[in-house]
C-alpha positions, 0 to 999 in steps of 0.5 A: 567500522566494526559492527558493534560500533555501528550498532551503537551509532544506529541506536544513538541515531534512530532510537528516538525516532523509534520511540516517536513511532511507537507513541504515534501508534498508541496515541493514533495522533498525526506524526511523520518524520518524513517531509512532504514538501519537495523544498524540505530536501536538499540539506544534511545529505539529501537530494534537492529537486535538481539532484534527484532528477539528475540521478534518476536520468543517470539511471535511464538505460543503465544496468543496476547490478546489485552484486546478488549471488546466482545472477545469470543474466540481466533483464528489463524492459519498463516503458513509462506510462508517460511514453519514455522507455526506461531501458534499465536492466536488473539481475536475473537470478537463479533462484536455487542459488540465491535462496540458499544464500538468502538463508545463510545470513539469517542466524546472525540477523536473528541473534542481533535482536529485535532493537538492532533490526529495528534501527537498521530498518530505519537507517535503510529508510533514512537513506531512501528518504534523503533520495525522495526526489530520485524515488519520486521519478522512479515511482512516477515513470513506472506507475504513471502517477503525476509527480506530486503524488509520486513524491508524496505517496511514493516517498514519505507516505510509503516511508511512514508505512515502512516505519509504522511496520518496524514499529509494530514489529518492534512492539510485538517482539518486545511484548515477551522478556528476553529472559525470566527467572521462574520460581515455584514454591514446593512447600516444605521441599526446595522451590523449583527454579528454571531460567527462561530465555525467549527469542523471536525467531524468524519464519524463513524467507519472506517474498514481497510480490509488488504491484504496478500502481504503488510499488513502494507504498504497498510494498514497504509495509511488508518488506520492513515488517518481514526484515524487522522480525528477522526474516530475509526478504525476496523482492519480486517487483511487477515487471512494469514497476521494477525500478523503485523496488530495486533501488530500495533493494540496493539501498537495504543491501548497502546498509545491511553490509555496513552494519555487519550484516549479510546483504543477501538478507535482502534481494531482488527477483526481476523476471524475463518477459512473460516468465511469471516467476511469482507462481513458482516462488510462491510455492518454494518451501523456503518461502515462508511469508508472502505479501501481495497487492493485486488482482483477486484471482491471483490473490485467491490462488495464493492463499489457496496454494501457498500452504507453506506460508503466512499469505498477506493479501490486498486484493480488490474490492468495490468501494462504495459511497452512500449519499442520503443527505448532506449539510455541505452540498458543495463541499460534498460535490468537491470532496467527491470529485477530487476522490474520483479524479486522483490518479485517474481512479487507479487507487485500491481506495477510490470509490466506485459506487455511489448509492443515491436514493432515486427520490433524491436526497436532502441538502442545506440548499434544499432537496436535490433529485437523483438526476440533479445530484449526478449532473452536479457531481459531473459539473464538479469534476469537469470544474476540477479538471477543466484546466489541463495543466491542473488535470494533468497534475491530478490524473497522472497517466493511465497505467496500462492498456487494461485500465484504458479498455475498461474506461472505453467499454464503461460508456456501454454499460448504462447512461453516461452522466459524465463522458471521459475527455482525452487530455494532452501532456505537453511535457510527455506527449506519449502519456494517456491521460483521460478524465473520469467517466460517470455512468448512471445505473438503476439498483433495481435492474438485474442487468445493472448489477453486473456492472456495479457489483464488479470491480471496474478498476480505474476512472470509472464510477457508477451512481446507482439509483436506489429506492430508499436509504435503507435500500442503500444501507442493505446493498452497502452490506451485500457489497462488502460481504460479497465483494469486499471493500477497502474503504466506505464513505457516507454522507448523512445528516440523519442519526438513524441512518448513520447509525445503520451504515456504522453498524454495516461497517463494524458488522462487515469490517470495512473502514468508514469515512462520514461526511468529508467535505474538506481536504481529507478524502476517502481515498487517503489514509494516514500511516500511524493513525489510519488502518488501510484495509481491515482484513475482515472482508474480501478485499484484503486479509490484513490491514496496514498496519496492526499487530496482526500484520507483524505477530505471525511473522516470527514465533518465540522460541523458549529455552529453559535451564535449571537455575 
């Protein structure tokens, strides 16, 4: 099929979806073209549950050859947090061969224009969506997420974020017209007349450095933002979570080739054990954009050393919830218990510090002391996770030994209000499953500050006693300013306290959720409506997604001619 015909078909197929996405980011209302329920799949070419599981099972123990230039061997070694050796091997690249090959196709991709690039990206996302069940198992067995979370967060929610990035990328590129006729009056002389052409041009090759916990959700925004703005994209997955992004690269390469473009516009950089190629790649002159999710230490290193590239980082923060008063005490406890438990707290948005006045809080049920609030929250978590089947479905598995070590060490940091409990998973006996620990600390003690002012990634939360609501507000401000926060929560029925918390979050650029007591949680965000991170505090230098996330991935080059 000719590329031109393919382009027409892709526009007819996907332009309505692109237009809906553009409207969604303008209005910020709920919208998603990707079904969240597993039973929605199985028609019109998509894999149902059985076919998706079979497709994943067929991958185990195989070689995933992507046909990339410069392949000098194969590497692998992923072991599922559920105790299964995946045994998949991936191409290892000679970067000196692969990077020039990736650059070769950029001119045609650039010249295709913003609309064609957008609909090609939407075709990639559509084919990934059709295989959501397969991808869900890949995410589950590399991240440790429970299946339903892997299905939703690793599937439709990740696809939504990818589409959102495409929409922002398209909007920013078409902000400037393709051409303009420029005429300047000269009085009695003939006017000056120029024809001007404006072309969005890519920066170069983009590098996506994947994370272990959310390989697709955190990987897709940067991947599709860069691809939609004309850049080639090299995907460097986390060594423990290669499969979901390798499958993504394979789909992208297939679609690009079918649409008449060079498949090497998207490539995989899998690494050998302990090779640590991210640092090497990050400072290559060909790499002009970097997207990274992970530790603060490496994020800071990238920002300081990858000087030739635009670097977008999501790092660590100390997420905080201020609890001053509530009009729905049981709803608050239930909401917090779920937020602390989901995916064993292995989310960059999970609350860590709960700031509670030591004199207690006001509720519609009457006053509750600090100790009572913490004890009631501990019971709410125990109630939520009391049934092991339900607990496994919420907690998933501990993703790596470092998280387990932090969990075990947390009990020595203060008074344990809720001890972690080991849970067995009958389906996966090798899984490490633990319930959260809650530790009581005193905000007035310098020794305790070292604990609660550092990120303790995993199912660990600190209930911090503070002298007053105003002290809590100032501690919140200092935490965001010094350590950063991806999310902030607050519970208060006091307008003055609410105003103070809002002011702190506006001053320090932190996303705030107020008085959540229902089915929306502080550690969840919705594409097309919520911003994930702000880019304005130390936790991240960018937001998913906004105009700033895409606009500097391309530049506009002007060619002027006399009319």
